N, C-alpha and C positions, 0 to 999 in steps of 0.2 A: 205426704214421702216422700224425696226425691232418692230414686235407688240408683246409688253413679255407672252399675257396670248397666242397664237400663236406661238412662239417661240419652239424649241424640242430641246438639243442640239446636235448634228453632232458628233458622237461619234467616234472616232481614226482619225480623220481629221484640218487643221488648221483653222478656222472660222475667223470672226470679220469686224468689222466699219467703218474700215480707211480705206484710201486710197493713191495710191498712192508714194509716200516719206514713206513716214509714216507707211506704211501696209507691206511694204519689210522690210522696220527697224525692226519692231516688228515683221515682220514674219520670221526676222534672229534670233535675242533673241531666239524665240519657237523652233527654227528645231535644234539651239544650245542645248537646255535641252535637248530634245529631241534625241538629242544622247548620251551627258553623263548621262543621269539619261530617257533610254529608255522604265523602268514602270512606269513611274511619272502617276500620276489619272489626275491631272491638272493640267495645266498651262495658266498663260492671260498672257497681259503687257496692261498696263491700263494710259488712261491723268489721271492723279490727279484733275487737279488743273477742270474738265469735268468728271469724272470717266467716261471717254465713253471706251470702250473694244476696244482696237484696232488691237488686236488678240488672239486668245482662243483655246487653247484643251484641250479635256476633252478622257479619257479610255472606259470611266461608264456611260451609259442615266443617273442614279441618281445621277451626278452632273452635276449642272450647274456651269459654269465662270461665267457668265454674271451677273448670281444675287451673286454670294459672288465677281466680278469683285467688287460691285456700294457699298457695306460694308466697303472692306477691305482697296479702297482709301477714304473715308468718313474714316477710324483707321488711315490712318499717315496725313491726314489734321489734325485731334486733338491732335495727336501725335508731330506732329512741329510745333501750337502752343500753346504749352504743352513747349516745348524749347526756349520758349520766356521767360518766368520766369529767373531775374537776376542772380539764382545761376543755371542755364545750357547754360548760355552767352556762343556764340561759338563751339556751341554742336550740329553737325544734325545726322538724323537718317539714318543708312546705313542699318538698314532690322530688322523685327519683326518673332523670333518667336513660332508657338502656336505649343504648343508637345498636342495631343490629343494619348486617348488614343492604339489606330489604325493605327495613322494616322501624320503626320508631320504635317505641313503646315508653310511656309517660303515668308516672302512679303521681298520685296528691290525692295533700289528706282537704278531711276541712278545715276548716276554720278551730272547730273542738276536738280537734284529732281522731273523737272516735270513729270515722266515713274516713274511708280509703278511692277514690276516683280513677278508673284507668285505663288506660285508652292505649292502644294499635293501629297506628297508620303505616302506608306505606312510604317508602322519602322520596318516591318518585313525585310522591300528591299532595306534598306541602311540605313544611317548613318548622324544627322546633321551637323555636320564638310562636312563629303561631299557634298551637299544640298547645304553650306551655301560658299563655294568652288566653288562649277556651279553653283550659281547665286553671287558670286563676277563675278569670271568670264564671263558669260553673261550679262551686265544688265550693262560692263564696253565699 
């Protein structure tokens, strides 16, 4: 059982709450991201429906992908809900990109829409096109 107030992110190690084949698939996604974006700050694979973090990685103690995963899953759910509007009928959410002063955060849903892949990188280390391409390949 994971108690949030006792949780301190493990640095440079893949952690997660999933087990079995689900965990293996989530770890594979994280490892794929790490191979292509070794300088990333954080990454996570999250079940959108339950907000459960299946696998997560962080390179900085101050960066907690577990807390962000819950918020990001809610953001994806709300955005998907907005896509039910008549003028957006038939459209699917692929990814969301948030650009901050020093960081780029990319959220991408898997092909079936059940999982969310999340990555945070420093803007000085990479660019948006590269991150989106890596995320596209890792999420499929």
